[in-house]
N, C-alpha and C positions, 0 to 999 in steps of 0.2 A: 766237235765233241769234247767233253772233259777228258782229262787224262791224268795219270799219276805224275807227280813231279819227283823224280828220283833224287835230284840234287839241284840246288839253285845254280843259275848260270853266272851270277856275280861271285867272283872269287872272294873268299873271306879268310880270316885267320885259320891256320891249321890246327889239328888237335893238340899239338904240343903247347901252342899258345893259349887256347881256350878250352880245350877238352880235358886237360889233366886237372886233378883235384889234389889239394895239398894234404888231404887226409886219406889218400889212397893206400894201398898195401903193396908191399914188395913181393918177391916170388913166394908161392905157396909154402914150399919147404922151409924157407927162411922165416916165414911168419908163424907157421904152426908146427914145424918139426915133424911133419908126417908126410907120407906119400901123397901126391896130388890125387884127388877124387877121380874115379873112373865114371864119369857122367858126361853124357853127350851134350849137356847144356854148357859145359865149360870149354873155354877156348884154350887150347894147349899152349899158345904162345904167352897168353896172359898168365897162366899158371907158372910158367917158366921165368917170365921177366917181371911180372908184378902188374898191378892194374891201378892206375892213377886216373881213371876216367871220372867224369862228373856223373856218377850213378849212385843210387842208394846202395847201402851195404848188402842188401839182400841180393843185389845183382852183381856183386863183385866176382870178377873172373868169368862171368858168363859171356858167351859170344853175343854179338849184336843180334843175330838171328833169333837166338834163344830169348833174349829180352823182349824183342818185338812180339814174338809168339806168345809169351806170358802175358804182356799187356793186352794183346789182342783178345785173350780169353776172358778179359774182365774190363774191356773198354766200356765207357758209358754211351748211351745212344744220343748224345748231343754232338752236333757238328759246329764248326766255327768258320765264318768266311769274312774276309777282309778285302775291300777294294784296293787295287794297286794300279791306279791310272797315272800316278806320278812318282813311282819308285819310293813308296812309303817306307821310311826307315823303321817303322814300329812293328813290321811283320815278324822280325826275329823275336821280338818280345812276346808277340801273340803266339807264335809256334812254341816257345819255351813254356809259357803258361798252359797252353793246350796240353802239352806233354805232362806237365805236373798234375793235371786234372784228368788225364786219361780220356781226353776227347776222341771221338771216333776218327775224325779227320780235320785238317785245316784246309780250306778252300781259298785259293788265291785267284781273284777275279781281275782280269786286265793284263797288265804286263807280266811276263813269266819271270823276268829278272828281279831278284830281290836281294838285299844285303843280309847275309846270314849271321853277321857278327852278334846280334842280340840273342840269337837262338842258343848260343853256347853249346853247340853240337847236338842239341836235342832233336834236330831235324832228322838225325840218324834213326831215331826211335818213334817218330811221329809220321803218320800217313799224311801226305801232302797231295792235293789235287789242284790242277790248273783249269780254269774256265776262261775262255776268251772274253766273254761278256756276261751280263746279268741274265740274259735270255737262257744261256746254257746252265747257269746256276739254278735258275727257276725250274728248269726242266728236270735237273738232277733232283731237287728238293721234292718235286712232285712225284717222281718215279719212286723215290725212297720213302715217301710218306712222312716227310719232314715239315713241320710248320716253321716258316720263316719268321724270325723275330729280329727286327732292326733295332739297333741301340743307338739313340741320338736324342739330344735334348732339343726337341722341337715342339711347338704348340700342338697340344691334343695327345702327346705321348703319355703313356700309363707309368706312374712311377715304379721303377724297378723294385723298390722297396716293399711295395704292396702287391705287385703283379705276380700272378701264378704262371710260371713258365711251363710250357708244354714239356712233357718228358722226352719225347722224340722231336727235337727242334733243331733249327740251324740259326745260330746267333750271328747276325750280319752287322758288320762295322764299316764305316766309311774311312777314308784316309784322313790323315792329320790336315787340319785346316778347314776344308769344305764340309767335312762330315759325310753322312750317308747321302748318296746321290739321289736325285728324283726317281731314277729308274729303280734304285734299290728299295726306296720307300714304297713304290707301287707294287714291288714283288712281296712285300711284307704283309702277313696277316695281322701282325701286331707290332707296335713300336713302343719301346720302353725308354724311360729317361732315368738318369742317375742324379739323385738330389745333390745340389751344390749350394754353398752358403757364402762363398767369397766373391771376388770381383771378376774372375776370369770367366769368359764366355763358355769355355769347355775345358775338359781335362784331356791329358795325353791319350791317344787312341789305344796304345798298349795298356795303359792303366785301366781305361774303360773296359776293355776286353777281360782283364783279369777280374774286375769287380763283377761283371755280368756272369762270367763262368762260375765264380764262387757262389753267386746267388743260385745258379742251377744246382751246384753241389749241395748247398744247404737244404734245398728243397727236395732233392731226389736221391742223393747218394747214401749208401750205407757207410756211415763214417767208421764203423768198426773195421772196415777193410782198409783203412788208410795206414801208411807206414808208420 
């Protein structure tokens, strides 16, 4: 069965190295000259010591739990899945981008271990789910009423630039190199491709995921809600 992934098993850089942001704020009293707010969303340690995490200003000083709850209240109904049969280094980038676009969840298919360096600590705020294989992912998508959309430049794929993505869907990406596996293609109701004009056979899997997620955003999101 699929199960939530609370934290990756591969150790990565700690929050001091990658989680702090140069434009963070110091202690609340120092920054504003007023008593700290009496609001349960705020983290008392952050209020007292400052908040230099990589979060938007609207979430400055908020606790991790409060941030996740707020995003949960307005997450979009699209999911993202990436195959991880060879410890793909792009997963961190996919997680970071999914967080930026408020994806419902990121599903990691195959190996549980992944390198979180590219996630830039956004995995703390993004729901992650592990599936042992494509069969588990397919079952999840069916139970959740999600249309599986594979993203790969293969013959017969519909150009992403003209495709109408289902609002409730699961965007499925293959690992770097081989692309979407045959099992993944068979699980998809639709396969879309990204237009390319140069010499390379394919673009980076993390980049492809970002392009596809933004295509969904352009078609379905209320852009007035963006930060």
